[in-house]
Structure formats: C-alpha cells, structure tokens
N, C-alpha and C positions, 0 to 999 in steps of 0.2 A: 738919360739917353736910353733908348730901347735896345734890348739885346739884339744881337745880329742873328739873322736866320739864314740858313742855307736855302737854296732854291729847291732842293729836293725834299726838304723836310715837310712833314705833314703838319698842317696847322693844328695846334692843340685846342681842343674844345673842352669846355667843362661838361662833364657827363652829368646828366640829370639823373638823380635817383628818384624812382617812383615813390609815391607816398607809402608809408609803412602800412601794409595790410595784415590783418591777422592770418596766421597760417591755419590751414584746415585741420591739421593734426592737433593744434592747440585747442581748437573748439571741440573736437570729438573725443579727446582724451588720448591715451596711449594707443598705438596701433596694435590690434589684436591679430595674431597669426593663427589660423585654424590649422591644426595638425591632423590632416585627413587620415594619415596612417593610424593614429590613435583612435580617431572616431570609428574607423573601419574595424579595428581590433575590438573596441567596446561593443560595437554592433554584433560582431561575430560571437562574442562571449554571451551576449543577451540571447541570441538565437540558440546557442548551444545549451544555455541554462533552461530555456523553454523546452527544447527537445528532450533533455535529460528529465525534466519534470514530467513530461508526458509518458516517457518510458517507465519512470518510477511509479507513476499512478497505475499503469497497466500491470507492472510487476507485482505491486501490492494486491491488486485485484486477483491476479492469478494465484498467489499464495493463499489468499483468503478462501477462494473457491476450492483450492486443493485441500485445505484444512477441513472445510465443510464436507467435502466428499469422503475424506478419511473417517470423519465422525459418523457419517451416514452408513458407511461400509461396516464400521465396528458395531453399530446398532443392528444392522441386518444380520451379521454373523451371530450376535447374541440371540436374536430372535429365532434364527435357524436352529441353534443349539437347544433353546427352550422347546421348540416345536418337536425336535427329535425325542426329548425326554417325555413330552406329553404323549407322543405316539406310543412309546414303550409302556407308559403307565396305562394307556387305554387298552393295549393288548393284554397287559397283565390283569386288569380289572375285568375283562371280558372272558378270561379263562375260567372254566367251570370249577376247577380245583380251588382257585382263589376265592371264588364266590362262596363255596362251602366252608372254607377255612374262616373267612371273615364272619359268616353267619354264626358259626359255632362260637367264635370269640364273643359275639354279642349275646350268647345264651339261647339261640334259636335251636329248635329240634325239628326233625323231619316228621311228616305225618305218620302216626303209628308208633313213634318212639316215646319213651318215658324219660323225663328229665329228672336227675337226682342232684341234690345239692348237699354237699358234705360241709359241715361247719365244725369249728373248734380245732382246726389244724393250726399248728404254730407257723408263724411267718418265717420263712427262711432268711 
C-alpha cells in the first residue's frame, strides 16, 4: 500500500544531477593569486636601484675629474717653481761679475794681461 500523503505536502521529485563536468580549476592547475603589493614593492626597488646606479656613476666621474684636476694643479705648481729658479739663474748668469768669475775659473785672461801657471804645489 502506498504511503499516505497530506494535501499540503509538496510532491517529491527525484533531482537530476547534471553529468559530471571537469572543473576549470582542475584543468588550469592551482589558482595563482597575484600579490600586487609585492609587485609594486619590487618595481620600486628596481627603480631605486637604477637611480642609485646613475648617481653612483656621476659621483665616480666627479671624483675622477677632481683627482685629475689636483694632479694638473700639482704639475703647474712644480713648473712655476722651476720657472722661478730658471729666472734667478738667468739673472745671475747675466751679471757681469759672474761672467768674469766663470771666465777666470776656465783660465781665460783679459786682453793685455799675462797668464802665469804655478806648478808643483802640494794638493791640500
């Protein structure tokens, strides 16, 4: 005998289950979440590294140029010192007393003078 039903009861139907379809996640693999905050941080770090690299390059160039300028200045000072010494030497060599002294040291005599050579003296 069939079970008794009430008049207000909803008739039961057998629910059809759709055929099993493969899930999209199973086909694609595990779902990947993009961490945009990390991507942004990495991007900022890359930009910061590039900017630091550019500043470092200019800083090295500045120090290299400064070193070269210091070397050139030292060379210029040395040449100025040598020039001052040569000017003093030129003034000394153009002095008439120096000319006479150097000529006598070489054994030269003035016109009308007689040169005497003394030999046999002991060396001090």
